[in-house]
C-alpha positions as CSV (number, residue, x, y, z in Angstrom):
1,M,86.3,-24.1,75.3
2,R,84.0,-26.9,74.5
3,V,80.2,-26.2,74.2
4,F,77.8,-28.9,73.3
5,L,74.5,-27.4,71.8
6,G,72.8,-30.7,70.6
7,P,70.9,-31.0,67.4
8,L,69.5,-27.6,66.4
9,W,66.3,-28.9,64.9
10,S,65.3,-30.2,68.4
11,R,65.0,-26.6,69.3
12,A,62.0,-26.3,66.9
13,P,59.3,-28.5,68.2
14,G,56.9,-29.9,65.7
15,L,59.2,-29.6,62.7
16,G,59.8,-33.3,62.5
17,G,63.5,-33.4,62.3
18,P,65.6,-34.0,59.0
19,A,63.1,-36.8,58.0
20,D,60.6,-34.2,57.3
21,S,62.6,-32.6,54.6
22,G,61.1,-34.8,51.9
23,G,57.7,-33.2,52.4
24,G,55.2,-33.8,49.6
25,G,52.6,-31.2,48.2
26,G,49.0,-30.2,48.3
27,V,46.6,-30.1,51.1
28,S,47.3,-33.6,52.5
29,V,50.9,-32.2,53.4
30,C,49.5,-29.3,55.1
31,R,47.0,-31.5,57.1
32,Q,50.0,-33.8,58.1
33,T,52.0,-30.7,59.2
34,V,49.2,-29.5,61.3
35,S,48.8,-32.9,62.9
36,Q,52.5,-33.0,63.7
37,E,52.1,-29.6,65.2
38,H,49.6,-30.8,67.5
39,R,51.3,-33.9,68.3
40,S,54.5,-32.2,69.3
41,P,55.6,-33.5,72.7
42,S,57.3,-30.2,73.7
43,G,54.3,-28.1,73.1
44,G,56.6,-25.1,72.8
45,L,55.2,-24.0,69.4
46,E,51.9,-25.6,69.5
47,S,49.5,-23.2,67.8
48,Q,46.5,-22.1,69.8
49,S,44.7,-21.4,66.5
50,G,45.0,-25.2,65.7
51,E,43.2,-26.0,68.9
52,N,40.5,-23.5,67.9
53,C,40.2,-25.2,64.5
54,V,39.6,-28.5,66.1
55,Q,37.1,-27.2,68.5
56,H,35.2,-25.2,65.7
57,G,35.2,-28.2,63.5
58,R,33.7,-30.3,66.3
59,T,31.1,-27.6,66.9
60,Q,30.2,-27.5,63.1
61,K,29.8,-31.3,63.0
62,E,27.5,-31.2,66.0
63,E,25.4,-28.5,64.5
64,S,25.0,-30.1,61.0
65,D,26.1,-33.8,60.6
66,M,24.9,-33.7,57.0
67,S,26.6,-30.6,55.9
68,W,28.8,-30.8,52.8
69,G,31.2,-28.4,54.3
70,T,32.1,-30.5,57.3
71,E,31.4,-34.0,56.0
72,L,32.7,-33.5,52.4
73,W,35.6,-31.1,53.1
74,D,38.0,-33.2,50.9
75,Q,35.6,-34.0,48.2
76,F,35.8,-31.0,46.0
77,E,36.1,-33.0,42.7
78,N,33.3,-35.3,43.5
79,L,31.1,-32.5,44.3
80,D,32.1,-30.8,41.2
81,K,31.0,-34.0,39.3
82,H,27.8,-34.3,41.3
83,T,26.5,-30.8,40.7
84,Q,27.3,-31.2,37.0
85,W,25.3,-34.4,36.9
86,G,22.3,-32.6,38.6
87,I,22.2,-30.0,35.9
88,D,22.5,-32.6,33.2
89,F,19.6,-34.5,34.8
90,L,17.6,-31.3,34.8
91,E,18.1,-30.8,31.2
92,R,17.4,-34.3,30.4
93,Y,14.0,-33.9,32.1
94,A,13.3,-30.7,30.2
95,K,14.0,-32.5,26.9
96,F,11.6,-35.2,28.0
97,V,8.9,-32.5,28.7
98,K,9.7,-30.9,25.3
99,E,9.0,-34.2,23.5
100,R,6.0,-34.7,25.4
101,L,4.5,-31.4,24.6
102,D,5.5,-31.9,20.9
103,I,3.4,-35.3,21.1
104,E,0.4,-33.2,22.4
105,Q,0.7,-30.6,19.8
106,T,0.8,-33.2,17.1
107,Y,-2.0,-35.1,18.5
108,A,-4.3,-32.1,18.9
109,K,-3.3,-31.1,15.3
110,Q,-4.2,-34.5,13.9
111,L,-7.5,-34.5,15.8
112,R,-8.4,-31.1,14.3
113,N,-7.6,-32.3,10.8
114,L,-9.7,-35.3,11.5
115,V,-12.5,-33.3,12.5
116,K,-12.2,-30.9,9.6
117,K,-12.0,-34.0,7.2
118,Y,-15.3,-35.6,8.5
119,C,-17.2,-32.2,9.0
120,P,-16.9,-30.4,5.7
121,K,-18.6,-27.2,5.0
122,R,-22.1,-27.7,3.8
123,S,-24.7,-25.6,2.1
124,K,-28.0,-24.8,3.9
125,D,-29.9,-27.4,1.9
126,E,-27.5,-30.1,2.9
127,E,-27.8,-29.5,6.7
128,P,-28.2,-32.8,8.3
129,R,-31.5,-33.7,10.0
130,F,-31.2,-37.2,11.0
131,T,-30.4,-37.8,14.7
132,S,-27.7,-40.1,13.9
133,C,-26.0,-37.6,11.6
134,L,-26.7,-34.8,14.2
135,S,-25.1,-36.8,16.8
136,F,-22.2,-37.7,14.9
137,Y,-21.6,-34.0,14.1
138,S,-21.9,-33.2,17.9
139,I,-19.3,-35.8,18.6
140,L,-17.1,-34.1,16.1
141,N,-17.6,-30.7,17.7
142,E,-16.8,-32.4,21.3
143,L,-13.6,-34.0,19.8
144,N,-12.7,-30.6,18.4
145,D,-13.0,-29.1,21.8
146,Y,-11.1,-32.1,23.2
147,A,-8.2,-31.3,20.7
148,G,-8.4,-27.7,22.0
149,Q,-7.8,-29.1,25.6
150,R,-4.8,-31.1,24.3
151,E,-3.3,-27.8,22.9
152,V,-3.9,-26.2,26.5
153,V,-2.0,-29.0,28.0
154,A,0.9,-28.5,25.5
155,E,0.8,-24.7,26.1
156,D,0.9,-25.1,29.8
157,M,3.8,-27.6,29.7
158,A,5.7,-25.3,27.4
159,H,5.5,-22.3,29.5
160,K,5.1,-23.5,33.0
161,V,7.5,-26.5,32.8
162,Y,9.9,-26.7,29.8
163,G,10.5,-22.9,29.7
164,E,10.9,-22.7,33.5
165,L,13.4,-25.6,33.4
166,M,15.4,-24.1,30.7
167,R,15.7,-20.7,32.4
168,Y,16.6,-22.4,35.8
169,S,19.2,-24.6,34.0
170,Q,20.9,-21.3,32.8
171,D,20.8,-19.8,36.3
172,L,22.2,-23.1,37.9
173,K,25.1,-23.1,35.5
174,S,26.0,-19.5,36.2
175,E,25.8,-20.1,40.0
176,R,27.7,-23.5,40.0
177,K,30.6,-21.8,37.8
178,H,30.6,-19.0,40.5
179,H,30.8,-21.2,43.5
180,L,33.5,-23.5,41.9
181,Q,35.7,-20.5,40.9
182,E,35.6,-19.3,44.6
183,G,36.5,-22.8,45.7
184,R,39.5,-23.0,43.3
185,K,40.5,-19.5,44.4
186,A,40.5,-20.5,48.0
187,Q,42.6,-23.6,47.3
188,Q,45.1,-21.7,45.2
189,Y,45.6,-19.2,48.1
190,L,46.0,-22.1,50.6
191,D,48.5,-23.8,48.3
192,H,50.4,-20.4,48.0
193,C,50.6,-20.2,51.9
194,W,51.7,-23.8,52.0
195,K,54.6,-23.2,49.6
196,Q,55.7,-20.3,51.6
197,M,55.8,-22.3,54.8
198,D,57.5,-25.2,53.0
199,N,60.1,-22.8,51.7
200,S,60.8,-21.4,55.1
201,K,60.9,-24.9,56.6
202,R,63.5,-26.0,54.0
203,K,65.5,-22.8,54.7
204,F,65.4,-23.5,58.4
205,E,66.5,-27.1,57.6
206,R,69.6,-26.0,55.6
207,E,70.6,-23.5,58.1
208,C,70.4,-26.1,61.0
209,K,72.7,-28.4,58.9
210,E,75.2,-25.5,58.1
211,A,75.2,-24.8,61.9
212,E,75.9,-28.3,62.9
213,K,78.9,-28.4,60.5
214,S,80.2,-25.4,61.8
215,Q,79.8,-26.6,65.3
216,V,81.6,-29.9,64.5
217,T,84.5,-27.8,62.9
218,Y,84.7,-25.5,65.8
219,E,84.8,-28.5,68.3
220,R,87.5,-30.2,66.2
221,L,89.6,-27.3,66.1
222,D,89.2,-26.5,69.7
223,N,90.4,-29.9,70.7
224,D,93.2,-29.9,68.2
225,I,96.4,-28.9,70.0
226,N,98.0,-28.1,66.7
227,A,95.3,-25.7,65.8
228,T,96.2,-22.0,66.1
229,K,94.3,-19.6,68.1
230,S,93.2,-17.7,65.0
231,E,91.9,-20.8,63.4
232,V,89.9,-21.6,66.5
233,E,88.5,-18.1,66.8
234,K,87.5,-18.1,63.2
235,A,85.7,-21.4,63.5
236,K,84.0,-20.2,66.6
237,A,82.9,-17.0,64.8
238,Q,81.6,-19.1,62.0
239,F,79.8,-21.4,64.5
240,Y,78.0,-18.5,66.1
241,L,77.1,-16.9,62.7
242,R,75.5,-20.1,61.6
243,T,73.8,-20.6,64.8
244,H,72.2,-17.1,64.5
245,M,71.1,-17.7,61.0
246,A,69.5,-20.9,62.2
247,D,67.7,-19.1,64.8
248,E,66.4,-16.5,62.3
249,S,65.4,-19.2,59.9
250,K,63.6,-21.0,62.9
251,N,61.8,-17.8,63.7
252,E,60.7,-17.2,60.1
253,Y,59.5,-20.8,59.7
254,A,57.5,-20.6,62.9
255,A,55.9,-17.4,61.6
256,Q,55.0,-19.0,58.2
257,L,53.8,-22.2,60.1
258,Q,51.6,-20.2,62.3
259,N,50.3,-18.2,59.3
260,F,49.7,-21.2,57.2
261,N,47.8,-23.1,60.0
262,A,45.6,-19.9,60.5
263,E,44.9,-19.8,56.9
264,Q,44.2,-23.6,56.7
265,W,41.8,-23.3,59.6
266,K,40.0,-20.5,57.8
267,H,40.0,-22.5,54.5
268,F,38.5,-25.7,56.0
269,N,36.3,-24.2,58.6
270,N,35.1,-21.0,56.9
271,A,35.7,-20.7,53.2
272,I,35.3,-24.4,52.0
273,P,32.1,-25.0,54.3
274,H,30.7,-21.7,53.0
275,I,31.4,-22.6,49.3
276,F,30.3,-26.2,49.8
277,K,27.2,-24.9,51.7
278,N,26.3,-22.7,48.6
279,L,26.6,-25.8,46.4
280,Q,24.6,-27.8,48.6
281,D,21.9,-25.1,48.7
282,M,22.0,-24.9,45.0
283,D,21.7,-28.7,44.6
284,Q,18.7,-28.7,47.1
285,R,17.1,-25.9,45.1
286,R,17.5,-27.9,41.9
287,T,15.9,-30.9,43.4
288,V,13.0,-28.8,44.8
289,K,12.6,-27.2,41.4
290,L,12.3,-30.7,39.9
291,G,9.6,-31.6,42.4
292,E,7.8,-28.5,41.5
293,T,8.1,-29.1,37.8
294,Y,6.8,-32.8,38.3
295,R,3.8,-31.3,40.1
296,S,3.2,-28.7,37.3
297,F,3.6,-31.4,34.8
298,A,0.7,-33.4,36.3
299,E,-1.1,-30.2,37.1
300,A,-1.3,-29.3,33.3
301,E,-3.1,-32.5,32.6
302,R,-5.3,-32.5,35.7
303,R,-6.6,-28.9,35.1
304,V,-8.2,-29.9,31.9
305,I,-9.7,-33.1,33.1
306,P,-13.1,-31.4,34.1
307,I,-13.5,-29.9,30.6
308,I,-12.4,-33.2,28.9
309,S,-14.9,-35.0,31.1
310,K,-17.6,-32.6,29.8
311,C,-16.5,-33.4,26.3
312,L,-16.9,-37.1,26.9
313,E,-20.3,-36.6,28.5
314,G,-21.2,-34.6,25.5
315,M,-20.3,-37.5,23.3
316,V,-22.2,-39.9,25.5
317,S,-25.3,-37.5,25.4
318,A,-25.0,-37.3,21.6
319,A,-25.0,-41.1,21.4
320,K,-28.1,-41.2,23.7
321,A,-29.9,-38.8,21.4
322,V,-30.0,-41.0,18.4
323,D,-33.6,-41.8,17.8
324,E,-34.3,-44.5,15.2
325,R,-38.0,-43.6,15.1
326,R,-37.3,-40.0,14.4
327,D,-35.0,-40.8,11.6
328,S,-37.5,-43.0,10.0
329,S,-40.2,-40.4,10.2
330,I,-37.8,-37.9,8.6
331,V,-37.2,-40.3,5.8
332,V,-41.0,-40.3,5.3
333,E,-41.2,-36.6,5.6
334,S,-38.4,-36.1,3.0
335,F,-39.5,-38.5,0.3
336,K,-43.2,-38.7,0.7
337,S,-44.8,-37.7,-2.6
338,G,-48.5,-37.5,-1.7
339,F,-49.5,-39.5,-4.7
340,D,-51.8,-42.5,-4.6
341,P,-50.4,-46.0,-5.6
342,P,-51.1,-46.9,-9.1
343,G,-54.2,-48.6,-10.3
344,D,-54.8,-51.8,-12.2
345,F,-53.4,-52.2,-15.7
346,P,-56.2,-52.5,-18.3
347,F,-56.8,-55.7,-20.3
348,E,-55.5,-55.4,-23.9
349,D,-57.6,-57.5,-26.1
350,F,-55.8,-58.2,-29.4
351,S,-58.5,-60.3,-30.8
352,Q,-61.1,-57.5,-31.5
353,N,-59.8,-57.3,-35.2
354,L,-60.5,-61.0,-36.0
355,S,-63.4,-61.6,-38.4
356,R,-66.5,-63.2,-36.8
357,T,-69.1,-65.5,-38.4
358,G,-72.8,-64.6,-38.9
359,S,-73.8,-66.8,-36.2
360,D,-71.5,-65.0,-33.8
361,G,-73.8,-62.1,-33.0
362,T,-72.7,-61.6,-29.5
363,I,-71.0,-58.4,-28.4
364,S,-67.5,-58.7,-27.1
365,N,-67.1,-58.0,-23.4
366,T,-64.2,-56.0,-24.1
367,P,-64.5,-52.5,-22.6
368,K,-65.8,-49.9,-24.8
369,G,-62.8,-47.8,-24.2
370,D,-60.5,-50.7,-25.5
371,R,-62.7,-51.2,-28.8
372,D,-62.4,-47.6,-29.5
373,G,-58.7,-47.5,-29.3
374,T,-58.3,-45.3,-26.4
375,P,-54.9,-44.9,-24.9
376,G,-55.7,-47.8,-22.5
377,S,-55.9,-50.3,-25.3
378,R,-53.3,-48.9,-27.8
379,S,-50.0,-50.9,-28.1
380,D,-47.3,-48.9,-29.7
381,P,-44.2,-51.0,-30.4
382,K,-42.2,-47.8,-29.8
383,H,-43.3,-47.7,-26.2
384,P,-43.0,-51.3,-24.7
385,M,-44.3,-52.1,-21.4
386,S,-40.7,-52.5,-20.0
387,R,-40.4,-48.5,-20.3
388,T,-43.7,-48.2,-18.2
389,K,-42.3,-50.7,-15.7
390,N,-39.2,-48.7,-15.3
391,K,-41.3,-45.6,-14.8
392,L,-43.0,-47.2,-11.9
393,W,-39.9,-48.7,-10.4
394,L,-39.5,-47.1,-7.0
395,F,-36.0,-47.5,-6.6
396,G,-34.8,-46.4,-9.9
397,K,-32.5,-43.3,-10.3
398,K,-34.6,-40.4,-11.0
399,P,-33.4,-38.0,-13.6
400,K,-33.0,-34.3,-12.6
401,A,-36.2,-32.4,-13.5
402,P,-36.1,-28.7,-14.4
403,S,-36.7,-26.5,-11.5
404,L,-39.8,-24.3,-11.6
405,E,-40.7,-21.3,-9.8
406,D,-43.9,-22.9,-8.1
407,F,-42.1,-26.2,-7.7
408,S,-44.8,-27.8,-9.7
409,H,-42.2,-30.3,-10.8
410,L,-42.1,-31.8,-7.3
411,P,-44.6,-34.1,-5.7
412,P,-47.3,-32.5,-3.6
413,E,-45.7,-33.0,-0.2
414,Q,-42.3,-31.9,-1.2
415,R,-43.8,-29.0,-3.1
416,R,-45.7,-27.9,-0.1
417,K,-42.5,-28.0,2.0
418,R,-40.5,-26.1,-0.4
419,L,-43.2,-23.5,-0.7
420,Q,-43.4,-23.2,3.1
421,Q,-39.6,-22.9,3.4
422,R,-39.7,-20.1,0.8
423,I,-42.4,-18.2,2.5
424,D,-40.5,-18.3,5.9
425,E,-37.4,-17.0,4.0
426,L,-39.4,-14.2,2.3
427,S,-41.0,-13.3,5.7
428,K,-37.6,-13.0,7.4
429,E,-36.3,-10.7,4.6
430,L,-39.7,-8.7,4.9
431,Q,-39.1,-8.2,8.7
432,K,-35.6,-6.9,8.0
433,E,-36.9,-4.4,5.4
434,M,-39.7,-3.4,7.8
435,D,-36.9,-3.0,10.6
436,Q,-34.8,-0.9,8.3
437,R,-37.9,1.3,7.2
438,D,-38.6,2.0,11.0
439,A,-34.9,2.8,11.6
440,L,-34.9,5.3,8.7
441,N,-38.2,6.9,9.7
442,K,-36.8,7.4,13.2
443,M,-33.6,8.9,11.8
444,K,-35.6,11.2,9.5
445,D,-37.7,12.4,12.6
446,V,-34.4,13.2,14.3
447,Y,-33.1,15.2,11.4
448,E,-36.4,17.0,11.2
449,K,-36.0,18.0,14.8
450,N,-32.3,18.6,14.7
451,P,-31.5,19.9,11.1
452,Q,-27.8,20.3,12.1
453,M,-27.5,16.6,12.4
454,G,-28.4,15.9,8.8
455,D,-30.8,16.6,5.8
456,P,-34.1,14.6,6.2
457,S,-34.6,14.6,2.4
458,S,-31.5,12.6,1.9
459,L,-33.2,9.6,3.5
460,Q,-36.2,9.7,1.3
461,P,-34.7,7.8,-1.6
462,K,-33.6,5.0,0.8
463,I,-37.0,5.0,2.3
464,S,-38.7,4.6,-1.0
465,E,-36.4,1.8,-2.0
466,T,-37.1,0.0,1.3
467,I,-40.9,0.3,0.7
468,C,-40.6,-0.8,-2.9
469,N,-38.6,-3.9,-1.6
470,M,-41.4,-4.5,1.1
471,E,-44.1,-4.5,-1.7
472,K,-42.0,-6.9,-3.8
473,L,-41.6,-9.3,-0.9
474,R,-45.3,-9.0,0.1
475,S,-46.3,-9.9,-3.5
476,E,-43.9,-12.8,-3.6
477,I,-45.3,-14.1,-0.3
478,H,-48.8,-13.7,-1.6
479,K,-47.9,-15.7,-4.7
480,N,-46.3,-18.4,-2.8
481,E,-49.1,-18.6,-0.3
482,T,-51.5,-19.1,-3.2
483,W,-49.6,-21.9,-4.5
484,L,-49.3,-23.3,-0.9
485,S,-53.1,-23.1,-0.5
486,E,-53.6,-24.8,-3.8
487,V,-51.4,-27.7,-2.8
488,E,-52.9,-28.1,0.6
489,G,-56.4,-27.9,-0.8
490,K,-55.6,-30.7,-3.4
491,Q,-54.2,-32.9,-0.6
492,S,-57.2,-32.5,1.5
493,S,-59.6,-33.2,-1.5
494,R,-57.4,-36.2,-2.6
495,G,-57.8,-37.6,1.0
496,D,-61.4,-37.4,0.7
497,R,-61.7,-38.9,-2.7
498,R,-59.5,-41.6,-2.0
499,H,-62.2,-44.1,-0.8
500,S,-64.5,-43.1,-3.7
501,A,-61.7,-43.7,-6.3
502,D,-61.1,-47.2,-4.7
503,N,-64.9,-48.1,-5.0
504,H,-65.0,-47.3,-8.7
505,H,-61.5,-48.8,-9.7
506,H,-63.6,-51.3,-12.0
507,A,-64.7,-48.3,-14.2
508,P,-63.8,-48.5,-17.9
509,Q,-60.0,-48.3,-17.8
510,G,-59.8,-46.5,-21.1
511,R,-61.1,-43.5,-19.4
512,E,-58.7,-43.6,-16.3
513,S,-55.0,-43.0,-16.3
514,P,-53.4,-46.3,-15.1
515,E,-50.3,-44.6,-14.0
516,G,-50.7,-42.7,-10.7
517,S,-47.2,-42.9,-9.5
518,Y,-44.9,-40.0,-9.7
519,T,-41.6,-39.5,-11.7
520,D,-39.3,-36.7,-12.3
521,D,-38.5,-37.9,-15.8
522,T,-40.5,-35.5,-17.9
523,S,-39.1,-36.9,-21.2
524,Q,-40.8,-40.2,-20.4
525,E,-44.1,-38.5,-19.6
526,H,-44.0,-37.0,-23.0
527,Q,-43.1,-40.2,-24.8
528,T,-45.4,-42.7,-22.9
529,P,-48.8,-43.0,-24.8
530,H,-50.6,-44.3,-21.7
531,R,-50.0,-41.1,-19.8
532,R,-53.0,-38.8,-19.9
533,T,-52.3,-36.7,-16.9
534,S,-49.4,-34.7,-18.3
535,P,-50.5,-32.1,-20.6
536,P,-47.6,-29.9,-22.1
537,Q,-46.2,-27.3,-19.7
538,P,-46.2,-23.7,-20.9
539,G,-43.0,-23.0,-22.8
540,H,-42.4,-26.9,-23.3
541,P,-43.8,-27.9,-26.8
542,N,-44.9,-31.3,-26.9
543,P,-42.7,-33.5,-29.2
544,D,-45.7,-35.7,-30.3
545,P,-48.3,-33.6,-31.9
546,H,-50.7,-36.4,-32.2
547,E,-50.6,-37.5,-28.7
548,F,-53.7,-35.4,-27.6
549,D,-55.5,-35.8,-30.9
550,D,-56.0,-39.7,-30.1
551,E,-57.3,-38.7,-26.5
552,F,-60.4,-37.0,-27.8
553,D,-61.2,-39.7,-30.5
554,D,-63.8,-41.5,-28.4
555,D,-67.1,-41.9,-29.7
556,D,-68.9,-41.3,-26.3
557,P,-67.6,-38.3,-24.1
558,L,-66.2,-38.9,-20.7
559,P,-68.7,-38.6,-17.7
560,V,-68.9,-35.5,-15.8
561,I,-67.5,-35.8,-12.3
562,G,-68.0,-32.1,-11.2
563,H,-67.7,-28.6,-12.3
564,C,-65.5,-25.7,-11.9
565,K,-65.3,-21.8,-12.0
566,A,-62.5,-20.0,-13.7
567,L,-60.8,-17.6,-11.3
568,Y,-58.5,-16.3,-13.9
569,S,-58.5,-16.2,-17.6
570,F,-56.3,-18.7,-19.4
571,D,-55.2,-18.3,-23.2
572,G,-54.5,-22.1,-23.7
573,Q,-51.7,-21.5,-26.2
574,N,-50.1,-25.0,-25.8
575,E,-51.6,-27.9,-27.6
576,G,-54.1,-29.9,-25.6
577,T,-54.9,-27.2,-23.3
578,L,-58.5,-25.3,-23.1
579,V,-59.0,-21.6,-23.4
580,M,-61.2,-20.1,-20.6
581,A,-62.3,-16.7,-19.5
582,E,-62.6,-15.6,-16.0
583,D,-65.7,-16.6,-14.1
584,E,-66.6,-19.1,-16.9
585,V,-68.1,-22.4,-15.7
586,L,-66.6,-25.6,-16.9
587,Y,-67.4,-29.3,-16.5
588,I,-64.7,-31.5,-14.7
589,I,-64.3,-34.9,-16.6
590,E,-60.8,-35.9,-15.1
591,E,-59.1,-34.9,-11.7
592,D,-55.8,-33.5,-11.2
593,K,-53.4,-36.5,-10.8
594,G,-50.7,-34.3,-9.2
595,D,-49.3,-32.6,-12.1
596,G,-51.2,-29.3,-11.6
597,W,-53.6,-29.9,-14.6
598,T,-57.3,-30.7,-14.6
599,R,-59.3,-31.9,-17.6
600,A,-62.4,-30.0,-18.3
601,R,-65.2,-29.5,-21.0
602,K,-66.9,-26.5,-22.1
603,Q,-70.7,-26.4,-22.5
604,S,-69.9,-26.4,-26.3
605,G,-68.2,-29.8,-25.8
606,E,-64.7,-28.6,-26.3
607,E,-62.3,-30.5,-23.9
608,G,-58.7,-29.9,-22.8
609,Y,-56.7,-29.2,-19.8
610,V,-56.7,-26.1,-17.6
611,P,-54.3,-25.2,-14.6
612,T,-55.8,-26.5,-11.4
613,S,-54.7,-23.2,-9.6
614,Y,-56.8,-21.3,-12.0
615,V,-60.2,-22.7,-11.1
616,E,-62.4,-23.5,-8.1
617,I,-63.4,-27.0,-8.3
618,T,-66.6,-28.6,-6.9
619,L,-66.9,-32.4,-7.2
620,E,-70.3,-34.2,-7.5
621,K,-70.8,-37.2,-5.1
622,N,-71.2,-40.6,-6.7
623,S,-70.6,-39.0,-10.2
624,K,-67.4,-40.5,-11.0
625,G,-67.9,-43.4,-13.6
626,S,-71.7,-42.9,-13.7
């Protein structure tokens, strides 16, 4: 019996014959297998799910031509690299922002140190008054505010840009790792299905080859007349067994192939598109986040522009506030002494001691004050003229004078300002004490009305102390007001007498003090013999006890230029001063030159210096130099 079955692998359409036995690995082999399945001419085992896969892929492509899941289904490794690059780029931008905000913080810190360096702490007396200084300090304040705005920029960048980027970077790393793990798991499962299908395919191929061999053996024995019937039956049974095993392998292979095609369709149409779509969404969100942080980076700078503009406007306003005329007037106000310019120096005649002939009976034209050896004509080698010139030098360095309570060591104008300043300060303290007294009295009234709140007598010591402080402050204010009135009165009288003094500047120079300028060098005042207007201050003994003895050696007394009435008694303990009783009337023979002393003469003829603030002066018109 001869039966021709033909090649067994022809019964399994799409298997590709024996040439397919060298199949490769990976997804490409799977795709080739699927393509071969669809290209099978017989169509007997053509999978319906494969047709659905193609149709679904075409639909997905129509829906989204730019989807990573459909367009980049085979670019898993490249997408892995791209998403990693995106995270690296985001972190690089975050590093850029960090360095930028560090620059802002350093810039702000240096600006604040600069402001602190050029705006040190000052005492109340050193407060600037010149408009140029005030404008500069205003600019420093504006610059300090500007530095604060730079700190605000750095803070916004740190919280809203850098911090947000670092947190988002960590989230992206976690999400990317999760998506890639899902993709690898799906790929591993698909590879597992492909291996099962490939194993069933190889088994089917082996069974078919064995069946072919058994068929050839059976046909050879069937045609061999020498073969026994048992051999032929045995070969026939072996042939049918191998054929049955090949059919079972065929069915198993077909089932595995159908299962693999279904899983492959799910992989490339469901799993991979879904995973790649998540990666695409993640990458798009990263791009959007970068755009938002770019905008936040600019907004951090733009938000402070209005305040920075105000700072710059403040600097411009400070520059416009500079007033050169005001500064010049402040210089005058600060250094004006109130003294009159010095008068002419006297003529010193050194020929008066020369012997004269009998025929020379004329009287020298030398002023009497010079002949009598008054201070205007004495020449002491210990006190050369150079010292006097240094005393009158306006731009010399003035030594520091001892500070007195009534500021009598200062020029009149400066003394008036300091006294007024002290009066204002004392008035403020007095007002505080008065407010405190009123508050204590109110509290005492409340305690009297409501004894359970407190004992009224407990407040009495504090009230008494406050009243005592008020009395002390009032006394101080009255004393300073008296000194202030004295200074203002002398300044007004000096202005009235200035023209009279100019008209009589040719009077005998020996009786006028040639030095009207002011100096703080008290030691030079005591050592200069020409200085008449500086009697010794109380508590400061004169180092030259003969200085005032020579001043009263004139033969003729000085002319009377007015009279005064003593307001207070004066003991005159220091040498050169005059003792006077209260309400005593004295003659004025020399005005106060700004040092607080007036030269007077008693009716008995005794002369000396009395404090100007202790007397009430009345000057006679046209009496000076008469």
